[in-house]
VEXLUM-716299 format. One record per residue (C-alpha): residue number from 1; residue in one letter; x negated, y negated, z negated. Coordinates in nm, 4 decimals, always signed. Each point is the difference from the previous one (the first is absolute). Layout:
BEGIN
<r NUM "A" <X Y Z>>
...
***
This chain:
BEGIN
<r 1 "X" <+3.9237 -7.5544 -9.8405>>
<r 2 "X" <+0.0793 -0.3747 -0.0004>>
<r 3 "X" <-0.1149 -0.2106 -0.2900>>
<r 4 "X" <+0.2686 -0.1515 -0.2258>>
<r 5 "X" <+0.0773 -0.3660 +0.0482>>
<r 6 "X" <-0.1496 -0.1376 -0.3202>>
<r 7 "X" <+0.1362 -0.3464 +0.0722>>
<r 8 "X" <+0.3507 +0.1381 -0.0548>>
<r 9 "X" <-0.0957 +0.2089 -0.3030>>
<r 10 "X" <+0.1746 -0.1375 -0.3063>>
<r 11 "X" <-0.1869 -0.0454 -0.3276>>
<r 12 "X" <+0.2619 +0.0121 -0.2726>>
<r 13 "X" <-0.2704 -0.0618 -0.2608>>
<r 14 "X" <-0.0643 -0.3486 +0.1417>>
<r 15 "X" <+0.3695 -0.0835 -0.0414>>
<r 16 "X" <-0.0196 +0.1188 -0.3612>>
<r 17 "X" <-0.3160 -0.2051 -0.0622>>
<r 18 "X" <+0.1625 -0.3128 +0.1428>>
<r 19 "X" <+0.3217 +0.0616 -0.1934>>
<r 20 "X" <-0.1845 +0.0562 -0.3294>>
<r 21 "X" <-0.1898 -0.3243 +0.0562>>
<r 22 "X" <+0.3212 -0.1969 +0.0618>>
<r 23 "X" <+0.1618 +0.1626 -0.3023>>
<r 24 "X" <-0.2894 -0.0980 -0.2275>>
<r 25 "X" <-0.0051 -0.3491 +0.1501>>
<r 26 "X" <+0.3652 -0.0478 -0.0973>>
<r 27 "X" <-0.0665 +0.1448 -0.3435>>
<r 28 "X" <-0.2888 -0.2292 -0.0938>>
<r 29 "X" <+0.1839 -0.3052 +0.1390>>
<r 30 "X" <+0.3136 +0.0641 -0.2067>>
<r 31 "X" <-0.0782 +0.0559 -0.3691>>
<r 32 "X" <+0.2651 -0.0774 -0.2569>>
<r 33 "X" <-0.2311 -0.2582 -0.1548>>
<r 34 "X" <-0.3320 -0.1290 +0.1287>>
<r 35 "X" <-0.1091 -0.0366 -0.3625>>
<r 36 "X" <+0.0448 +0.3697 -0.0718>>
<r 37 "X" <-0.1845 +0.2109 +0.2562>>
<r 38 "X" <-0.2259 +0.3004 -0.0422>>
<r 39 "X" <-0.3544 -0.0827 +0.1128>>
<r 40 "X" <-0.0018 +0.2347 +0.3054>>
<r 41 "X" <+0.3126 -0.1764 +0.1284>>
<r 42 "X" <-0.1577 -0.3447 -0.0170>>
<r 43 "X" <-0.2671 -0.1579 +0.2177>>
<r 44 "X" <-0.3554 -0.0305 -0.1207>>
<r 45 "X" <-0.0539 -0.3503 -0.1484>>
<r 46 "X" <-0.2847 -0.0609 +0.2461>>
<r 47 "X" <-0.2817 +0.2456 +0.0803>>
<r 48 "X" <+0.0812 +0.3683 -0.0163>>
<r 49 "X" <+0.2880 +0.2086 +0.1247>>
<r 50 "X" <+0.3124 +0.1606 -0.1436>>
<r 51 "X" <+0.2434 +0.2387 +0.1749>>
<r 52 "X" <+0.2161 -0.3051 +0.0735>>
<r 53 "X" <-0.2893 -0.1635 +0.1861>>
<r 54 "X" <-0.0045 +0.2931 +0.2406>>
<r 55 "X" <+0.3600 -0.0289 +0.1178>>
<r 56 "X" <-0.0427 -0.2894 +0.2446>>
<r 57 "X" <-0.3187 +0.1256 +0.1715>>
<r 58 "X" <+0.1596 +0.3435 +0.0298>>
<r 59 "X" <+0.2942 -0.1568 +0.1814>>
<r 60 "X" <-0.2290 -0.1856 +0.2393>>
<r 61 "X" <-0.1875 +0.3260 +0.0516>>
<r 62 "X" <+0.3342 +0.1644 +0.0865>>
<r 63 "X" <+0.0707 -0.2825 +0.2477>>
<r 64 "X" <-0.3258 +0.0931 +0.1721>>
<r 65 "X" <+0.0979 +0.3688 +0.0007>>
<r 66 "X" <+0.3271 -0.0830 +0.1732>>
<r 67 "X" <-0.1807 -0.2262 +0.2473>>
<r 68 "X" <-0.2093 +0.2969 +0.1148>>
<r 69 "X" <+0.3169 +0.1749 +0.1175>>
<r 70 "X" <+0.1327 -0.2969 +0.2022>>
<r 71 "X" <-0.3219 -0.1546 +0.1331>>
<r 72 "X" <-0.0357 +0.2508 +0.2889>>
<r 73 "X" <+0.3443 -0.1044 +0.1267>>
<r 74 "X" <-0.0911 -0.3679 -0.0320>>
<r 75 "X" <-0.3261 +0.0552 +0.1868>>
<r 76 "X" <+0.1819 +0.1883 +0.2748>>
<r 77 "X" <+0.2619 -0.2756 +0.0314>>
<r 78 "X" <-0.2613 -0.2688 +0.0670>>
<r 79 "X" <-0.0987 -0.3337 -0.1580>>
<r 80 "X" <+0.3324 -0.1746 +0.0621>>
<r 81 "X" <+0.2038 +0.2636 -0.1821>>
<r 82 "X" <-0.2635 +0.0193 -0.2738>>
<r 83 "X" <+0.0054 -0.3727 -0.0758>>
<r 84 "X" <+0.3787 -0.0147 +0.0122>>
<r 85 "X" <+0.0354 +0.2857 -0.2485>>
<r 86 "X" <-0.2721 -0.1114 -0.2402>>
<r 87 "X" <+0.0945 -0.3699 -0.0059>>
<r 88 "X" <+0.3688 +0.0794 -0.0477>>
<r 89 "X" <-0.0679 +0.2392 -0.2874>>
<r 90 "X" <-0.2493 -0.2367 -0.1622>>
<r 91 "X" <+0.2399 -0.2941 +0.0088>>
<r 92 "X" <+0.2932 +0.2040 -0.1305>>
<r 93 "X" <-0.1942 +0.1356 -0.2977>>
<r 94 "X" <-0.1571 -0.3387 -0.0806>>
<r 95 "X" <+0.3319 -0.1853 +0.0216>>
<r 96 "X" <+0.1692 +0.2637 -0.2172>>
<r 97 "X" <-0.2656 -0.0563 -0.2648>>
<r 98 "X" <+0.0313 -0.3776 +0.0213>>
<r 99 "X" <+0.3789 +0.0079 -0.0272>>
<r 100 "X" <-0.0248 +0.2467 -0.2873>>
<r 101 "X" <-0.2152 -0.2543 -0.1860>>
<r 102 "X" <+0.2544 -0.2748 +0.0707>>
<r 103 "X" <+0.3079 +0.2054 -0.0851>>
<r 104 "X" <+0.2669 -0.0567 -0.1118>>
<r 105 "X" <-0.0553 -0.3584 +0.1272>>
<r 106 "X" <+0.1922 -0.1213 -0.3048>>
<r 107 "X" <-0.0871 -0.0274 -0.3684>>
<r 108 "X" <+0.1539 -0.1023 -0.3282>>
<r 109 "X" <-0.0856 -0.3505 -0.1200>>
<r 110 "X" <+0.1533 -0.0177 -0.3474>>
<r 111 "X" <+0.3624 +0.0914 +0.0792>>
<r 112 "X" <-0.0085 -0.0931 +0.3670>>
<r 113 "X" <-0.1001 +0.2060 +0.3010>>
<r 114 "X" <-0.2322 -0.2020 +0.2230>>
<r 115 "X" <-0.1921 +0.0702 +0.3187>>
<r 116 "X" <-0.3499 +0.1385 -0.0498>>
<r 117 "X" <-0.2243 -0.2426 +0.1917>>
<r 118 "X" <-0.3014 +0.0995 +0.2064>>
<r 119 "X" <-0.2205 -0.2089 -0.2299>>
<r 120 "X" <+0.0481 -0.2307 -0.2970>>
<r 121 "X" <-0.1648 -0.1288 -0.3185>>
<r 122 "X" <+0.0964 +0.1451 -0.3366>>
<r 123 "X" <+0.0699 -0.1986 -0.3170>>
<r 124 "X" <-0.3709 -0.0137 -0.0837>>
<r 125 "X" <-0.0947 -0.1270 +0.3449>>
<r 126 "X" <-0.1479 +0.3250 +0.1339>>
<r 127 "X" <+0.0745 +0.0936 +0.3629>>
<r 128 "X" <+0.2313 +0.2984 +0.0356>>
<r 129 "X" <+0.1635 +0.1654 +0.2964>>
<r 130 "X" <+0.0649 +0.3136 +0.1985>>
<r 131 "X" <-0.2980 +0.2329 +0.0065>>
<r 132 "X" <-0.1180 +0.0555 +0.3569>>
<r 133 "X" <-0.1987 +0.3192 -0.0490>>
<r 134 "X" <+0.1048 +0.3263 -0.1637>>
<r 135 "X" <-0.0021 +0.3775 +0.0410>>
<r 136 "X" <+0.1960 +0.0106 +0.3263>>
<r 137 "X" <-0.1947 -0.2914 +0.1438>>
<r 138 "X" <-0.3274 +0.1788 -0.0721>>
<r 139 "X" <+0.1343 +0.3170 +0.1607>>
<r 140 "X" <+0.0974 -0.2016 +0.3087>>
<r 141 "X" <-0.3407 -0.1674 +0.0386>>
<r 142 "X" <-0.1978 +0.3166 -0.0715>>
<r 143 "X" <+0.2120 +0.1963 +0.2485>>
<r 144 "X" <-0.0408 -0.2670 +0.2682>>
<r 145 "X" <-0.3766 -0.0390 -0.0155>>
<r 146 "X" <-0.0617 +0.3725 -0.0478>>
<r 147 "X" <+0.2152 +0.0789 +0.3045>>
<r 148 "X" <-0.1836 -0.2519 +0.2182>>
<r 149 "X" <-0.3421 +0.1187 -0.1158>>
<r 150 "X" <+0.0822 +0.3651 +0.0618>>
<r 151 "X" <+0.1701 -0.0647 +0.3342>>
<r 152 "X" <-0.2915 -0.1904 +0.1508>>
<r 153 "X" <-0.3036 +0.1413 -0.1814>>
<r 154 "X" <+0.1103 +0.3653 -0.0182>>
<r 155 "X" <-0.1209 +0.2343 -0.2750>>
<r 156 "X" <-0.3744 -0.0653 +0.0123>>
<r 157 "X" <+0.0303 -0.3767 +0.0392>>
<r 158 "X" <+0.2647 -0.0249 -0.2719>>
<r 159 "X" <-0.2248 +0.1920 -0.2410>>
<r 160 "X" <-0.2944 -0.2320 +0.0658>>
<r 161 "X" <+0.2245 -0.3049 -0.0317>>
<r 162 "X" <+0.1400 +0.1296 -0.3301>>
<r 163 "X" <-0.3483 +0.0474 -0.1439>>
<r 164 "X" <-0.0985 -0.3506 +0.1096>>
<r 165 "X" <+0.3196 -0.1407 -0.1541>>
<r 166 "X" <-0.0563 +0.1722 -0.3366>>
<r 167 "X" <-0.3667 -0.0986 -0.0167>>
<r 168 "X" <+0.0718 -0.3497 +0.1300>>
<r 169 "X" <+0.2673 -0.0578 -0.2667>>
<r 170 "X" <-0.2463 +0.1072 -0.2703>>
<r 171 "X" <-0.2702 -0.2347 +0.1297>>
<r 172 "X" <+0.2495 -0.2821 +0.0451>>
<r 173 "X" <+0.1045 +0.0253 -0.3659>>
<r 174 "X" <-0.3633 -0.0205 -0.1110>>
<r 175 "X" <-0.0971 -0.2758 +0.2431>>
<r 176 "X" <+0.2944 -0.2183 -0.1050>>
<r 177 "X" <-0.0872 +0.0275 -0.3705>>
<r 178 "X" <-0.3288 +0.1794 -0.0786>>
<r 179 "X" <+0.0352 -0.0558 -0.3757>>
<r 180 "X" <+0.3524 +0.1290 -0.0666>>
<r 181 "X" <+0.1462 +0.1436 +0.3221>>
<r 182 "X" <+0.2499 +0.2561 -0.1307>>
<r 183 "X" <+0.1837 -0.1746 -0.2850>>
<r 184 "X" <+0.3458 -0.1554 +0.0061>>
<r 185 "X" <-0.1516 -0.3483 +0.0063>>
<r 186 "X" <-0.3118 +0.0747 +0.2021>>
<r 187 "X" <+0.1536 +0.1899 +0.2916>>
<r 188 "X" <-0.0169 -0.2116 +0.3162>>
<r 189 "X" <+0.3371 +0.1036 +0.1427>>
<r 190 "X" <+0.2237 -0.2025 -0.2293>>
<r 191 "X" <-0.1344 -0.3325 +0.1265>>
<r 192 "X" <+0.0619 +0.1029 +0.3615>>
<r 193 "X" <+0.3429 +0.1462 -0.0761>>
<r 194 "X" <+0.0976 -0.3201 -0.1792>>
<r 195 "X" <-0.1165 -0.2131 +0.2939>>
<r 196 "X" <+0.2007 +0.2034 +0.2509>>
<r 197 "X" <+0.3069 +0.1138 -0.1948>>
<r 198 "X" <+0.0295 -0.2827 -0.2501>>
<r 199 "X" <+0.0032 +0.0342 -0.3772>>
<r 200 "X" <+0.3808 -0.0106 -0.0141>>
<r 201 "X" <+0.0282 +0.3069 +0.2232>>
<r 202 "X" <-0.2428 +0.2284 -0.1816>>
<r 203 "X" <+0.0364 +0.2460 -0.2847>>
<r 204 "X" <-0.0165 -0.1451 -0.3526>>
<r 205 "X" <+0.0009 +0.3227 -0.2006>>
<r 206 "X" <-0.3554 -0.0057 -0.1338>>
<r 207 "X" <-0.0366 -0.1771 -0.3342>>
<r 208 "X" <-0.2824 -0.1967 -0.1597>>
<r 209 "X" <+0.0525 -0.1100 -0.3600>>
<r 210 "X" <+0.3687 +0.0680 +0.0466>>
<r 211 "X" <+0.0331 -0.2193 +0.3092>>
<r 212 "X" <+0.0613 +0.1255 +0.3550>>
<r 213 "X" <-0.2988 +0.0036 +0.2345>>
<r 214 "X" <+0.0313 -0.0426 +0.3754>>
<r 215 "X" <-0.1216 +0.3256 +0.1520>>
<r 216 "X" <+0.1652 +0.2253 +0.2573>>
<r 217 "X" <-0.0816 +0.3725 -0.0151>>
<r 218 "X" <+0.1488 +0.0343 +0.3493>>
<r 219 "X" <-0.1713 -0.3093 +0.1356>>
<r 220 "X" <-0.1569 -0.0432 +0.3421>>
<r 221 "X" <-0.3641 +0.0496 -0.0933>>
<r 222 "X" <+0.0558 +0.3306 -0.1818>>
<r 223 "X" <+0.1793 +0.1420 +0.3049>>
<r 224 "X" <-0.3267 +0.1080 +0.1651>>
<r 225 "X" <-0.0204 +0.3185 -0.2031>>
<r 226 "X" <+0.3705 +0.0737 +0.0508>>
<r 227 "X" <-0.0568 -0.0003 +0.3759>>
<r 228 "X" <-0.2770 +0.2579 -0.0379>>
<r 229 "X" <+0.2294 +0.2053 -0.2253>>
<r 230 "X" <+0.2443 +0.0401 +0.2899>>
<r 231 "X" <-0.2827 +0.0802 +0.2422>>
<r 232 "X" <-0.1343 +0.2717 -0.2312>>
<r 233 "X" <+0.3525 +0.1396 -0.0276>>
<r 234 "X" <+0.0103 +0.0108 +0.3797>>
<r 235 "X" <-0.3307 +0.1897 +0.0144>>
<r 236 "X" <+0.1365 +0.2625 -0.2378>>
<r 237 "X" <+0.3288 +0.0270 +0.1895>>
<r 238 "X" <-0.1864 +0.0389 +0.3288>>
<r 239 "X" <-0.2277 +0.2656 -0.1525>>
<r 240 "X" <+0.2982 +0.1941 -0.1350>>
<r 241 "X" <+0.1773 -0.0108 +0.3365>>
<r 242 "X" <-0.3048 +0.1200 +0.1929>>
<r 243 "X" <-0.0963 +0.2765 -0.2436>>
<r 244 "X" <+0.3513 +0.1214 -0.0750>>
<r 245 "X" <+0.1115 +0.1973 -0.3041>>
<r 246 "X" <-0.3229 +0.1920 -0.0472>>
<r 247 "X" <-0.2290 +0.0778 -0.2954>>
<r 248 "X" <-0.2784 -0.1736 +0.1924>>
<r 249 "X" <+0.1968 -0.3248 +0.0055>>
<r 250 "X" <+0.0805 +0.0201 -0.3710>>
<r 251 "X" <-0.3611 +0.0745 -0.0940>>
<r 252 "X" <-0.1290 -0.2873 +0.2117>>
<r 253 "X" <+0.2562 -0.2402 -0.1446>>
<r 254 "X" <-0.0741 +0.1041 -0.3573>>
<r 255 "X" <-0.3765 -0.0335 +0.0425>>
<r 256 "X" <+0.0349 -0.3392 +0.1691>>
<r 257 "X" <+0.2251 -0.1148 -0.2844>>
<r 258 "X" <-0.2584 +0.1085 -0.2566>>
<r 259 "X" <-0.2706 -0.1934 +0.1878>>
<r 260 "X" <+0.2198 -0.3106 +0.0066>>
<r 261 "X" <+0.0699 +0.0328 -0.3719>>
<r 262 "X" <-0.3712 +0.0239 -0.0780>>
<r 263 "X" <-0.0775 -0.2962 +0.2289>>
<r 264 "X" <+0.2736 -0.2076 -0.1623>>
<r 265 "X" <-0.1297 +0.0716 -0.3500>>
<r 266 "X" <-0.3574 -0.0770 +0.1076>>
<r 267 "X" <+0.1027 -0.3280 +0.1648>>
<r 268 "X" <+0.1941 -0.0907 -0.3141>>
<r 269 "X" <-0.3337 -0.0522 -0.1764>>
<r 270 "X" <-0.0713 -0.3097 +0.2107>>
<r 271 "X" <+0.3420 -0.0851 +0.1461>>
<r 272 "X" <+0.2602 +0.0826 -0.2674>>
<r 273 "X" <+0.3121 +0.1985 +0.0860>>
<r 274 "X" <+0.2729 -0.2641 -0.0174>>
<r 275 "X" <+0.3490 +0.0101 +0.1475>>
<r 276 "X" <+0.0798 -0.3670 -0.0522>>
<r 277 "X" <-0.2767 -0.1161 +0.2337>>
<r 278 "X" <+0.0154 +0.3316 +0.1924>>
<r 279 "X" <-0.3730 +0.0642 -0.0097>>
<r 280 "X" <-0.1745 +0.2241 +0.2506>>
<r 281 "X" <-0.0877 +0.2534 -0.2720>>
<r 282 "X" <+0.3710 +0.0142 -0.0852>>
<r 283 "X" <+0.0818 +0.0765 +0.3640>>
<r 284 "X" <-0.2540 +0.2828 +0.0189>>
<r 285 "X" <+0.0950 +0.1472 -0.3382>>
<r 286 "X" <+0.3779 -0.0072 +0.0534>>
<r 287 "X" <-0.0396 +0.1374 +0.3541>>
<r 288 "X" <-0.2067 +0.2890 -0.1333>>
<r 289 "X" <+0.2601 +0.0818 -0.2622>>
<r 290 "X" <+0.2785 -0.0153 +0.2585>>
<r 291 "X" <-0.1935 +0.2397 +0.2239>>
<r 292 "X" <-0.0499 +0.2509 -0.2811>>
<r 293 "X" <+0.3671 -0.0166 -0.1000>>
<r 294 "X" <+0.1202 +0.0430 +0.3586>>
<r 295 "X" <-0.2389 +0.2927 +0.0514>>
<r 296 "X" <+0.1461 +0.1726 -0.3066>>
<r 297 "X" <+0.3562 -0.0775 +0.1094>>
<r 298 "X" <-0.0564 +0.1349 +0.3511>>
<r 299 "X" <-0.1516 +0.3161 -0.1464>>
<r 300 "X" <+0.2916 +0.0576 -0.2375>>
<r 301 "X" <+0.2866 -0.1127 +0.2219>>
<r 302 "X" <-0.1096 +0.0844 +0.3541>>
<r 303 "X" <-0.2197 +0.3066 -0.0514>>
<r 304 "X" <+0.1415 +0.1555 -0.3180>>
<r 305 "X" <+0.3580 -0.1128 +0.0803>>
<r 306 "X" <+0.0583 -0.1138 -0.3592>>
<r 307 "X" <+0.3013 -0.2212 +0.0697>>
<r 308 "X" <+0.2210 -0.0577 -0.2996>>
<r 309 "X" <+0.2274 -0.2498 -0.1652>>
<r 310 "X" <-0.2863 -0.2433 -0.0652>>
<r 311 "X" <-0.1074 -0.0189 +0.3645>>
<r 312 "X" <+0.3639 -0.0380 +0.1084>>
<r 313 "X" <+0.0485 -0.2750 -0.2590>>
<r 314 "X" <-0.2865 -0.2077 +0.1387>>
<r 315 "X" <+0.0703 +0.0854 +0.3622>>
<r 316 "X" <+0.3185 -0.2075 +0.0216>>
<r 317 "X" <-0.1860 -0.3086 -0.1248>>
<r 318 "X" <-0.2507 +0.0513 +0.2808>>
<r 319 "X" <+0.2710 -0.0041 +0.2674>>
<r 320 "X" <+0.1188 -0.3541 -0.0780>>
<r 321 "X" <-0.3057 -0.1499 -0.1740>>
<r 322 "X" <+0.0223 -0.3681 +0.0925>>
<r 323 "X" <+0.3778 -0.0136 -0.0310>>
<r 324 "X" <+0.0111 +0.1385 -0.3529>>
<r 325 "X" <-0.2947 -0.2133 -0.1111>>
<r 326 "X" <+0.1732 -0.3134 +0.1286>>
<r 327 "X" <+0.3276 +0.1061 -0.1632>>
<r 328 "X" <-0.1758 +0.0517 -0.3338>>
<r 329 "X" <-0.1170 -0.3607 +0.0183>>
<r 330 "X" <+0.3226 -0.1381 +0.1456>>
<r 331 "X" <+0.2489 +0.1281 -0.2581>>
<r 332 "X" <-0.1674 -0.1356 -0.3173>>
<r 333 "X" <-0.0407 -0.3428 +0.1608>>
<r 334 "X" <+0.3596 -0.0242 +0.1164>>
<r 335 "X" <+0.1440 +0.1407 -0.3231>>
<r 336 "X" <-0.2022 -0.2593 -0.1919>>
<r 337 "X" <+0.2728 -0.2469 +0.0990>>
<r 338 "X" <+0.2477 +0.2031 -0.2064>>
<r 339 "X" <-0.0231 -0.1138 -0.3614>>
<r 340 "X" <+0.1357 +0.2085 -0.2863>>
<r 341 "X" <+0.0223 -0.1752 -0.3415>>
<r 342 "X" <-0.2610 +0.1526 -0.2284>>
<r 343 "X" <-0.0703 -0.1923 -0.3207>>
<r 344 "X" <-0.0634 -0.3464 -0.1401>>
<r 345 "X" <-0.3399 -0.1639 -0.0325>>
<r 346 "X" <-0.1266 -0.1813 -0.3110>>
<r 347 "X" <+0.1861 -0.3148 +0.1041>>
<r 348 "X" <+0.3293 +0.1784 +0.0533>>
<r 349 "X" <-0.0183 -0.0048 +0.3798>>
<r 350 "X" <+0.1414 +0.2925 +0.1931>>
<r 351 "X" <-0.2550 +0.2376 +0.1513>>
<r 352 "X" <+0.0776 +0.2171 +0.2999>>
<r 353 "X" <-0.1227 +0.3279 +0.1425>>
<r 354 "X" <+0.0134 +0.1542 +0.3482>>
<r 355 "X" <+0.1869 +0.3283 +0.0747>>
<r 356 "X" <-0.3276 +0.1934 +0.0249>>
<r 357 "X" <-0.1205 -0.1726 -0.3153>>
<r 358 "X" <+0.3209 +0.0996 -0.1766>>
<r 359 "X" <-0.0549 +0.3612 +0.1052>>
<r 360 "X" <-0.3473 -0.0032 -0.1507>>
<r 361 "X" <+0.1001 -0.1742 -0.3235>>
<r 362 "X" <+0.3170 +0.1988 -0.0693>>
<r 363 "X" <-0.0657 +0.3396 +0.1606>>
<r 364 "X" <-0.3735 +0.0727 +0.0256>>
<r 365 "X" <-0.1496 -0.1964 -0.2879>>
<r 366 "X" <+0.2260 +0.1441 -0.2755>>
<r 367 "X" <-0.1022 +0.3561 +0.0952>>
<r 368 "X" <-0.3517 -0.0668 -0.1349>>
<r 369 "X" <+0.0397 -0.2731 -0.2645>>
<r 370 "X" <-0.3420 +0.0765 -0.1512>>
<r 371 "X" <-0.1903 +0.0162 +0.3283>>
<r 372 "X" <+0.0830 -0.2753 +0.2471>>
<r 373 "X" <-0.2458 +0.1384 +0.2552>>
<r 374 "X" <+0.2186 +0.3096 +0.0265>>
<r 375 "X" <+0.3110 -0.2105 +0.0489>>
<r 376 "X" <-0.1729 -0.2005 +0.2719>>
<r 377 "X" <-0.1156 +0.3218 +0.1673>>
<r 378 "X" <+0.3501 +0.1480 -0.0205>>
<r 379 "X" <+0.1348 -0.3058 +0.1803>>
<r 380 "X" <-0.2607 +0.0406 +0.2767>>
<r 381 "X" <+0.0937 +0.3672 +0.0391>>
<r 382 "X" <+0.3673 -0.0948 +0.0192>>
<r 383 "X" <-0.0831 -0.2464 +0.2776>>
<r 384 "X" <-0.1882 +0.2727 +0.1866>>
<r 385 "X" <+0.3032 +0.2276 -0.0321>>
<r 386 "X" <+0.2344 -0.2745 +0.1166>>
<r 387 "X" <-0.2027 -0.0755 +0.3127>>
<r 388 "X" <-0.0582 +0.3706 +0.0639>>
<r 389 "X" <+0.3751 +0.0571 +0.0164>>
<r 390 "X" <+0.0203 -0.2680 +0.2682>>
<r 391 "X" <-0.2787 +0.1416 +0.2181>>
<r 392 "X" <+0.1257 +0.3552 -0.0566>>
<r 393 "X" <+0.3437 -0.1015 +0.1294>>
<r 394 "X" <-0.1621 -0.1764 +0.2962>>
<r 395 "X" <-0.2011 +0.3119 +0.0808>>
<r 396 "X" <+0.3113 +0.2165 -0.0124>>
<r 397 "X" <+0.1731 -0.2394 +0.2369>>
<r 398 "X" <-0.3123 -0.0122 +0.2227>>
<r 399 "X" <-0.0312 -0.3752 -0.0521>>
<r 400 "X" <-0.3602 -0.1087 +0.0491>>
<r 401 "X" <-0.0757 -0.3700 +0.0162>>
<r 402 "X" <-0.3141 -0.0655 +0.2016>>
<r 403 "X" <-0.1855 -0.3281 +0.0327>>
***
């Protein structure tokens, strides 16, 4: 009796995992108010991890899973086809992220719409500009380097390289600053990121005494761990493909995930789990958790056939993941040019609000006047529903936008 072609065997649970990750990514990026967020839906201030801190590594892990299904075709096609595919996809994703940061290319300056320059100095003399790095840019770089490493080093070599990269990053942090290597001001990567990217083109969201601090959580130096995250996702995808939908595969995946979780916690004692500098312990811990979750999902969905409305809800997000993520960033930026009169400030000047802002202030916020966190959460859930309708319609029309 011929063996089934496991390469063509579809794992619906992986689509659901990817879709749930994209859904949560949209949710945590679109609260009604950044000042009113429940703690699990906000990032950890520095060391430590919240559910929100797991969304991005889970997505990179899913990128690695998907890579395991296409890498055999790329290897069979030869180096020329491989480089063409990988470079094209890397550039498209990176450029999408860069343009998303620059959008809508215009901004309001008092009552005039002016062009948003690549770089400039603000009223206080601080350099400002378009941020070069971001979520999509990190995905592009991690995908590129992971693909190259896996293609040329194969499974065994890629595993050794990943271990060297995680250990090397840890030692590099300590060697660069033995006294305070893992703090916002002691981490070595910011100086290098600033030298390469320029202060004007980095993230300014961290605050010190109420003033913005130059630090990029998706900077170049913290990309090392993100690359390994994709490689680990590839290992798991390759393991799932080779073992098939069997109890043996699920048991092995669950046990490996538990080992990774333990290793991540143990490493945290000397190299703190930290998303913002993407520490090696964070990579190991989040990978372990992703493995355990996928093992449970495969058991429930593939073996027990427990497919319901929840799996179908997330599934459609997983079929157009990059498109809907880009759209969720595109619409708020473009609609920010639309100004709706809101109220007057203390000096009698007219204040304005965006269409999405109006929806939060006049629809979601009044529902929970005594709990603004609930109003902010309601807005995020409304955004999820809005984008779900779009991807659901696309799925019904068999429209799948691939990059």
